[in-house]
Backbone as CSV, one residue per row, in Angstrom:
resi,resn,N_x,N_y,N_z,CA_x,CA_y,CA_z,C_x,C_y,C_z
1,SER,19.745,4.444,33.453,20.098,3.708,32.250,21.342,2.869,32.514
2,LYS,21.374,1.676,31.953,22.501,0.769,32.151,23.672,1.171,31.270
3,ASP,24.885,0.904,31.766,26.063,1.041,30.923,26.024,-0.083,29.891
4,PRO,26.636,0.120,28.713,26.618,-0.940,27.699,27.133,-2.278,28.224
5,GLY,28.119,-2.267,29.096,28.664,-3.512,29.624,27.730,-4.248,30.559
6,GLU,26.660,-3.581,31.014,25.700,-4.209,31.920,24.480,-4.747,31.181
7,ARG,24.421,-4.585,29.898,23.248,-5.001,29.129,23.382,-6.469,28.722
8,ALA,22.251,-7.168,28.697,22.213,-8.577,28.309,21.832,-8.687,26.840
9,THR,22.585,-9.484,26.097,22.318,-9.687,24.680,21.851,-11.116,24.467
10,GLY,20.718,-11.280,23.812,20.206,-12.605,23.461,20.327,-12.804,21.972
11,VAL,20.899,-13.941,21.559,21.114,-14.221,20.144,20.324,-15.466,19.768
12,LEU,19.488,-15.342,18.769,18.740,-16.484,18.268,19.469,-17.028,17.062
13,THR,20.166,-18.126,17.233,21.007,-18.875,16.303,22.375,-18.216,16.193
14,LEU,23.327,-19.008,15.788,24.702,-18.521,15.704,25.321,-18.941,14.388
15,SER,25.435,-18.015,13.472,26.153,-18.293,12.238,27.624,-17.978,12.477
16,GLN,28.466,-18.299,11.524,29.892,-17.996,11.679,30.106,-16.499,11.849
17,LEU,29.355,-15.668,11.109,29.510,-14.222,11.258,29.104,-13.779,12.654
18,SER,28.091,-14.427,13.231,27.698,-14.080,14.591,28.824,-14.395,15.556
19,TYR,29.527,-15.520,15.332,30.661,-15.857,16.197,31.707,-14.743,16.162
20,PHE,31.977,-14.191,14.959,32.950,-13.102,14.868,32.569,-11.970,15.805
21,GLY,31.299,-11.640,15.853,30.826,-10.548,16.688,30.899,-10.847,18.166
22,MET,30.959,-12.126,18.547,30.946,-12.479,19.961,32.314,-12.841,20.492
23,SER,33.315,-12.953,19.648,34.626,-13.337,20.139,35.436,-12.093,20.467
24,GLY,36.496,-12.279,21.190,37.370,-11.158,21.524,37.014,-10.505,22.832
25,PRO,37.822,-9.520,23.239,37.673,-8.913,24.552,36.328,-8.258,24.799
26,SER,35.686,-7.705,23.774,34.424,-7.002,24.007,33.337,-7.949,24.502
27,ARG,33.417,-9.221,24.124,32.406,-10.181,24.539,32.404,-10.344,26.053
28,VAL,33.557,-10.252,26.670,33.666,-10.445,28.112,32.865,-9.393,28.863
29,GLU,32.669,-8.239,28.264,31.972,-7.137,28.912,30.461,-7.344,28.966
30,ARG,29.923,-8.273,28.190,28.468,-8.397,28.069,27.978,-9.733,28.594
31,SER,26.727,-9.728,29.000,26.029,-10.964,29.339,25.390,-11.471,28.056
32,LEU,25.650,-12.717,27.701,25.187,-13.241,26.426,24.366,-14.500,26.649
33,SER,23.175,-14.534,26.077,22.317,-15.716,26.138,21.979,-16.137,24.722
34,CYS,21.847,-17.449,24.511,21.556,-17.953,23.177,20.489,-19.026,23.231
35,PHE,19.848,-19.217,22.093,18.822,-20.241,21.978,19.079,-20.983,20.682
36,ARG,19.930,-21.996,20.745,20.181,-22.814,19.575,20.679,-24.176,19.986
37,ASN,21.891,-24.234,20.495,22.543,-25.497,20.768,23.460,-25.302,21.967
38,VAL,23.315,-26.132,22.980,24.071,-25.967,24.223,25.573,-25.926,23.963
39,LYS,26.101,-26.851,23.152,27.550,-26.890,22.905,28.035,-25.611,22.234
40,GLU,27.269,-25.106,21.266,27.678,-23.887,20.571,27.657,-22.687,21.503
41,GLU,26.659,-22.614,22.372,26.609,-21.506,23.318,27.802,-21.564,24.264
42,GLN,28.119,-22.761,24.752,29.241,-22.911,25.676,30.559,-22.539,25.003
43,ALA,30.673,-22.801,23.706,31.905,-22.493,22.976,32.207,-21.002,22.961
44,VAL,31.184,-20.162,23.039,31.404,-18.715,23.039,31.108,-18.098,24.400
45,GLY,30.958,-18.941,25.420,30.753,-18.442,26.776,29.374,-17.883,27.027
46,ALA,28.381,-18.398,26.337,27.015,-17.900,26.490,26.224,-18.781,27.451
47,ARG,25.114,-18.246,27.918,24.171,-19.007,28.743,23.085,-19.530,27.820
48,TYR,22.818,-20.823,27.880,21.792,-21.429,27.037,20.408,-21.137,27.596
49,CYS,19.507,-20.684,26.754,18.110,-20.460,27.146,17.292,-21.668,26.708
50,GLN,16.411,-22.121,27.575,15.583,-23.286,27.275,14.499,-22.979,26.242
51,SER,14.137,-21.710,26.098,13.056,-21.363,25.175,13.284,-19.975,24.599
52,LEU,12.636,-19.721,23.488,12.676,-18.389,22.896,12.071,-17.378,23.862
53,ASP,10.998,-17.754,24.541,10.363,-16.847,25.502,11.352,-16.400,26.573
54,GLU,12.161,-17.342,27.081,13.163,-17.009,28.104,14.173,-16.007,27.557
55,LEU,14.645,-16.244,26.339,15.614,-15.336,25.726,15.011,-13.943,25.560
56,LEU,13.774,-13.869,25.096,13.125,-12.575,24.876,12.957,-11.806,26.181
57,LYS,12.571,-12.483,27.245,12.331,-11.837,28.541,13.617,-11.365,29.208
58,ASP,14.734,-12.068,28.956,15.979,-11.813,29.678,16.948,-10.878,28.967
59,SER,16.618,-10.389,27.782,17.602,-9.680,26.960,17.292,-8.199,26.783
60,ASP,18.349,-7.388,26.841,18.248,-5.972,26.501,18.347,-5.787,24.989
61,PHE,19.096,-6.670,24.346,19.223,-6.690,22.890,18.879,-8.099,22.437
62,VAL,17.941,-8.225,21.516,17.595,-9.521,20.942,18.091,-9.501,19.508
63,VAL,19.052,-10.373,19.197,19.664,-10.417,17.872,19.130,-11.639,17.130
64,LEU,18.473,-11.396,16.013,17.956,-12.475,15.173,18.935,-12.709,14.040
65,ALA,19.469,-13.922,13.948,20.421,-14.277,12.896,20.029,-15.646,12.352
66,VAL,18.839,-15.713,11.762,18.313,-16.989,11.284,18.065,-16.940,9.786
67,ASN,18.089,-18.108,9.167,17.685,-18.214,7.770,16.170,-18.188,7.698
68,LEU,15.633,-17.743,6.580,14.189,-17.772,6.384,13.792,-19.183,5.972
69,THR,13.031,-19.837,6.827,12.526,-21.187,6.582,11.045,-21.188,6.955
70,PRO,10.336,-22.253,6.639,8.938,-22.311,7.099,8.826,-22.166,8.624
71,GLU,9.822,-22.682,9.366,9.789,-22.602,10.829,10.070,-21.200,11.352
72,THR,10.850,-20.406,10.616,11.207,-19.076,11.113,10.330,-17.965,10.542
73,THR,9.525,-18.260,9.529,8.625,-17.247,8.978,7.632,-16.817,10.058
74,GLY,7.589,-15.523,10.341,6.686,-15.001,11.368,7.091,-15.361,12.788
75,LEU,8.360,-15.673,12.990,8.853,-16.095,14.309,8.609,-15.046,15.389
76,ILE,8.784,-13.769,15.033,8.602,-12.681,15.992,7.367,-11.874,15.592
77,GLY,6.352,-11.926,16.436,5.105,-11.204,16.200,4.684,-10.459,17.454
78,HIS,3.417,-10.107,17.527,2.894,-9.346,18.678,3.218,-10.027,20.010
79,ARG,2.959,-11.334,20.110,3.169,-12.037,21.375,4.629,-11.984,21.806
80,GLU,5.530,-12.282,20.871,6.957,-12.315,21.199,7.463,-10.922,21.569
81,LEU,7.039,-9.906,20.836,7.460,-8.538,21.143,6.949,-8.107,22.514
82,SER,5.760,-8.568,22.894,5.208,-8.200,24.205,5.982,-8.837,25.356
83,LEU,6.731,-9.895,25.078,7.538,-10.546,26.113,8.845,-9.799,26.380
84,MET,9.266,-8.979,25.424,10.539,-8.271,25.547,10.431,-7.135,26.556
85,ARG,11.577,-6.751,27.098,11.644,-5.626,28.024,11.291,-4.335,27.286
86,SER,10.705,-3.388,27.981,10.360,-2.109,27.348,11.615,-1.325,26.974
87,THR,12.747,-1.703,27.542,14.025,-1.052,27.241,14.824,-1.823,26.192
88,ALA,14.228,-2.869,25.622,14.954,-3.753,24.701,14.988,-3.201,23.281
89,THR,16.017,-3.644,22.557,16.169,-3.331,21.144,16.206,-4.638,20.368
90,LEU,15.419,-4.721,19.306,15.420,-5.882,18.419,16.402,-5.612,17.288
91,VAL,17.341,-6.529,17.068,18.326,-6.410,15.995,18.082,-7.573,15.040
92,ASN,17.750,-7.271,13.797,17.465,-8.326,12.824,18.533,-8.337,11.746
93,ILE,19.396,-9.369,11.803,20.434,-9.566,10.788,20.198,-10.897,10.081
94,SER,18.946,-11.319,10.032,18.594,-12.616,9.452,18.897,-12.658,7.969
95,ARG,18.858,-13.873,7.432,19.135,-14.089,6.017,17.826,-14.175,5.242
96,GLY,17.886,-13.810,3.975,16.701,-13.910,3.134,15.776,-12.734,3.351
97,GLU,14.743,-12.661,2.543,13.754,-11.603,2.730,13.212,-11.741,4.139
98,SER,13.299,-10.704,4.898,13.055,-10.826,6.330,11.590,-10.881,6.699
99,GLN,11.023,-12.036,6.481,9.670,-12.286,6.949,9.721,-13.001,8.294
100,VAL,10.894,-12.999,8.925,11.074,-13.580,10.255,10.311,-12.739,11.273
101,VAL,10.285,-11.430,11.047,9.604,-10.498,11.947,8.334,-9.986,11.278
102,ASP,7.237,-10.040,11.994,5.987,-9.431,11.532,6.178,-7.919,11.662
103,GLN,6.417,-7.249,10.532,6.760,-5.825,10.577,5.611,-4.954,11.056
104,ASP,4.365,-5.351,10.818,3.234,-4.584,11.353,3.242,-4.651,12.879
105,ALA,3.515,-5.834,13.414,3.606,-5.989,14.873,4.778,-5.183,15.416
106,LEU,5.888,-5.158,14.674,7.057,-4.392,15.101,6.742,-2.898,15.135
107,VAL,6.082,-2.396,14.103,5.696,-0.978,14.077,4.824,-0.660,15.288
108,ASP,3.853,-1.515,15.573,2.979,-1.302,16.741,3.790,-1.271,18.032
109,ALA,4.718,-2.218,18.181,5.529,-2.299,19.405,6.424,-1.075,19.563
110,LEU,6.957,-0.581,18.465,7.830,0.596,18.519,7.032,1.865,18.811
111,ARG,5.874,1.990,18.214,5.032,3.175,18.446,4.487,3.219,19.869
112,SER,4.137,2.062,20.411,3.508,2.004,21.740,4.519,1.987,22.881
113,GLY,5.806,1.819,22.561,6.812,1.738,23.613,6.939,0.348,24.216
114,THR,6.339,-0.647,23.574,6.480,-2.028,24.046,7.953,-2.407,24.070
115,ILE,8.702,-1.993,23.035,10.164,-2.115,23.025,10.743,-0.745,22.691
116,ARG,12.015,-0.554,23.039,12.646,0.752,22.854,13.001,1.045,21.409
117,GLY,13.540,0.038,20.693,14.010,0.342,19.353,14.261,-0.902,18.533
118,ALA,14.644,-0.672,17.271,14.964,-1.765,16.362,16.094,-1.327,15.442
119,ALA,16.987,-2.268,15.167,18.047,-2.087,14.177,17.856,-3.206,13.164
120,LEU,17.584,-2.833,11.930,17.203,-3.808,10.911,18.192,-3.797,9.758
121,ASP,18.867,-4.927,9.560,19.753,-5.070,8.415,18.979,-5.633,7.227
122,VAL,17.797,-6.169,7.498,16.934,-6.728,6.460,15.494,-6.305,6.724
123,THR,14.734,-6.149,5.652,13.315,-5.798,5.753,12.554,-6.584,4.694
124,TYR,11.241,-6.487,4.750,10.408,-7.092,3.726,9.332,-6.091,3.339
125,PRO,9.246,-5.742,2.068,10.171,-6.091,0.996,11.431,-5.236,1.083
126,GLU,12.364,-5.547,0.225,13.579,-4.743,0.122,13.649,-4.184,-1.291
127,PRO,13.802,-2.903,-1.416,13.730,-1.892,-0.360,12.280,-1.671,0.074
128,LEU,12.139,-1.076,1.248,10.803,-0.733,1.733,10.218,0.379,0.870
129,PRO,8.894,0.382,0.680,8.269,1.515,-0.019,8.554,2.810,0.749
130,ARG,8.671,3.917,0.048,9.020,5.202,0.677,8.068,5.610,1.797
131,ASP,6.825,5.155,1.728,5.848,5.546,2.743,5.699,4.511,3.866
132,HIS,6.599,3.531,3.930,6.494,2.500,4.973,6.732,3.131,6.341
133,PRO,5.904,2.802,7.337,6.027,3.419,8.663,7.384,3.202,9.339
134,LEU,8.066,2.100,9.056,9.378,1.880,9.686,10.369,2.985,9.324
135,LEU,10.215,3.553,8.135,11.151,4.582,7.680,10.972,5.915,8.399
136,SER,9.845,6.111,9.046,9.601,7.397,9.710,9.702,7.322,11.233
137,LEU,9.975,6.149,11.771,10.065,6.021,13.229,11.447,6.446,13.724
138,PRO,11.504,7.290,14.753,12.795,7.770,15.251,13.590,6.705,16.014
139,ASN,12.944,5.612,16.394,13.619,4.578,17.171,13.970,3.353,16.324
140,VAL,14.155,3.571,15.010,14.528,2.501,14.085,15.755,2.924,13.284
141,VAL,16.695,1.994,13.146,17.850,2.184,12.269,17.795,1.065,11.235
142,ILE,17.871,1.425,9.956,17.876,0.430,8.884,19.213,0.540,8.163
143,THR,19.939,-0.592,8.093,21.297,-0.563,7.543,21.423,-1.210,6.167
144,THR,20.374,-1.778,5.640,20.346,-2.378,4.298,21.568,-3.229,3.964
145,HIS,21.770,-4.255,4.718,22.804,-5.269,4.479,24.235,-4.782,4.643
146,ILE,24.435,-3.684,5.347,25.808,-3.245,5.599,26.095,-3.162,7.097
147,GLY,25.276,-3.832,7.897,25.431,-3.787,9.348,26.756,-4.340,9.839
148,THR,27.368,-5.230,9.080,28.665,-5.787,9.492,29.833,-5.056,8.846
149,ASN,29.570,-3.975,8.166,30.613,-3.286,7.417,31.467,-2.410,8.333
150,THR,32.289,-3.076,9.128,33.262,-2.376,9.964,34.645,-2.875,9.574
151,MET,35.658,-2.114,9.873,37.022,-2.536,9.543,37.359,-3.852,10.240
152,ASN,36.987,-3.971,11.503,37.285,-5.177,12.270,36.654,-6.411,11.636
153,THR,35.379,-6.318,11.292,34.679,-7.456,10.701,35.262,-7.791,9.339
154,CYS,35.552,-6.791,8.536,36.151,-7.036,7.221,37.490,-7.748,7.359
155,HIS,38.311,-7.330,8.313,39.609,-7.981,8.536,39.410,-9.437,8.943
156,ARG,38.473,-9.701,9.841,38.219,-11.072,10.288,37.686,-11.938,9.155
157,MET,36.828,-11.374,8.316,36.287,-12.138,7.192,37.393,-12.485,6.198
158,VAL,38.279,-11.546,5.921,39.397,-11.806,5.012,40.327,-12.847,5.624
159,GLU,40.612,-12.723,6.909,41.463,-13.698,7.597,40.852,-15.099,7.522
160,SER,39.561,-15.204,7.728,38.871,-16.491,7.646,38.943,-17.054,6.230
161,MET,38.735,-16.204,5.233,38.804,-16.644,3.844,40.205,-17.155,3.503
162,ILE,41.230,-16.455,3.964,42.611,-16.877,3.706,42.889,-18.216,4.381
163,ASN,42.492,-18.354,5.653,42.718,-19.611,6.375,41.994,-20.778,5.711
164,ASN,40.763,-20.554,5.276,40.015,-21.610,4.588,40.676,-21.973,3.264
165,SER,41.121,-20.981,2.510,41.774,-21.227,1.221,43.076,-21.993,1.401
166,LEU,43.883,-21.593,2.376,45.143,-22.297,2.640,44.891,-23.744,3.049
167,ALA,43.864,-23.976,3.828,43.535,-25.343,4.239,43.186,-26.199,3.021
168,VAL,42.395,-25.660,2.107,42.031,-26.401,0.897,43.273,-26.702,0.072
169,LEU,44.126,-25.702,-0.109,45.318,-25.863,-0.947,46.345,-26.822,-0.353
170,THR,46.369,-26.962,0.963,47.359,-27.832,1.620,46.757,-29.154,2.092
171,GLY,45.483,-29.386,1.801,44.854,-30.652,2.162,44.515,-30.810,3.636
172,ARG,44.496,-29.726,4.371,44.138,-29.782,5.801,42.626,-29.633,5.955
173,PRO,42.100,-29.996,7.128,40.669,-29.755,7.380,40.359,-28.261,7.270
174,ILE,39.197,-27.969,6.746,38.808,-26.578,6.521,38.190,-26.008,7.798
175,PRO,38.805,-24.942,8.339,38.176,-24.308,9.503,36.817,-23.743,9.074
176,ASN,35.870,-23.745,9.949,34.552,-23.151,9.671,33.773,-23.873,8.575
177,GLU,34.162,-25.107,8.248,33.439,-25.836,7.206,32.035,-26.167,7.696
178,VAL,31.075,-25.949,6.830,29.689,-26.292,7.140,29.335,-27.512,6.307
179,ARG,28.936,-28.583,6.980,28.584,-29.822,6.282,27.077,-30.020,6.308
180,ALA,26.559,-30.520,5.192,25.128,-30.834,5.129,24.836,-31.979,6.087
181,GLN,23.689,-31.903,6.747,23.332,-32.963,7.700,22.388,-33.948,7.088
């Protein structure tokens, strides 16, 4: 088994909260690959993947951090899960009702050993029915929207909120501002 520092993490999209998780000394310990935008990946020291398939094949942890859109609905299904390493863990911290992952395909992959495990901050529907198979699998962790609830993350979020507020009040550019395209 690999030490945590030897594991490769693949991130599909990078929100500001994802950046918080990748910055700091702990990031240096991991191999990080991303599939979104070359400049954004370079900003956090990641390796850009040319395709989702490449990211899935190369990662011990696949982190999904995408909004639910027509393009991302059903993004991860049987085919994509079959590309992942048998030792891989799928982490879904996506936004919106999580129809990004085909949960029936995920249950099949977890039961068959196609992938090692899953950590889900979102599910569809929410909450899952009591008899849903994901709730009885030993290789699944469901955090129900509290996956980022650590002291470190809370401190960084408060710091970001303060910096953004001060920028607005003093007329400076807003750090982390997201502009419509």
